[in-house]
N, C-alpha and C positions, 0 to 999 in steps of 0.2 A: 236207469231209473234215477231220479233225483233224490237226494237226501232231504230230510226234513229241514235242515239248515238252508239248503238251496231253495226249497219252497218258500221258507220264511223270507229269504232275501228277495226272491221274485215278487212276493206280495208287497214287501216294503218298497221296492223300486216302483211298482205300479201305483202304490198309494202316493209316494213322493211325486211321481210324474203327474198324477191326476191333480194333486194340490197345486203344483206349479202351473199346470194348464188352467186351473180355475183362477189363479191370481192374474195370469196373463189375460185371460178372458175378461175379467173385471176391469183391468186397466185399459184394455182395448175398447171396451164399451164406454168407459169414462172419456176416452179420447175420441170417441165416435169412429173408431177404426173397425168397421164391420167385417172386413175381410179377415183381419187378424183374429177378431173375436170368434168368427165362425171356425177358423182353423183350430183355435184353442179348444173350442167346444168339442170338435171331433176328436181331438186327442183325449180330452177328459172322458168322453163317452166310451171311446175304445178302451181306455184303461179300466173303466168300470166293468165293461163286458169281459175283459181278460181276467179281472179279479173274480168275477162270477164263475168263469170257466175254470180258473185255477182252484177255486174252492171245491169243485166237483172232482178234482183229480185225487186218486188214492194217495194217502200219506205214506211215505217211505220211512223206514226206520234208519237211524244212523248206522252206517257201515254197510248198507246194501248198495 
């Protein structure tokens, strides 16, 4: 089982990845690079889905 610190780290990594994907998507759209924009969108959407799933996981207490 993951500790609460590990859950927090996972959520932070997902948020950071989603933000980075959003920035890449915006730049790709500005450069009219549809293929890159679509890939970045998929990464962003997958991160959002994983954040939703991780919020449904039971919280562990530190030391478990």
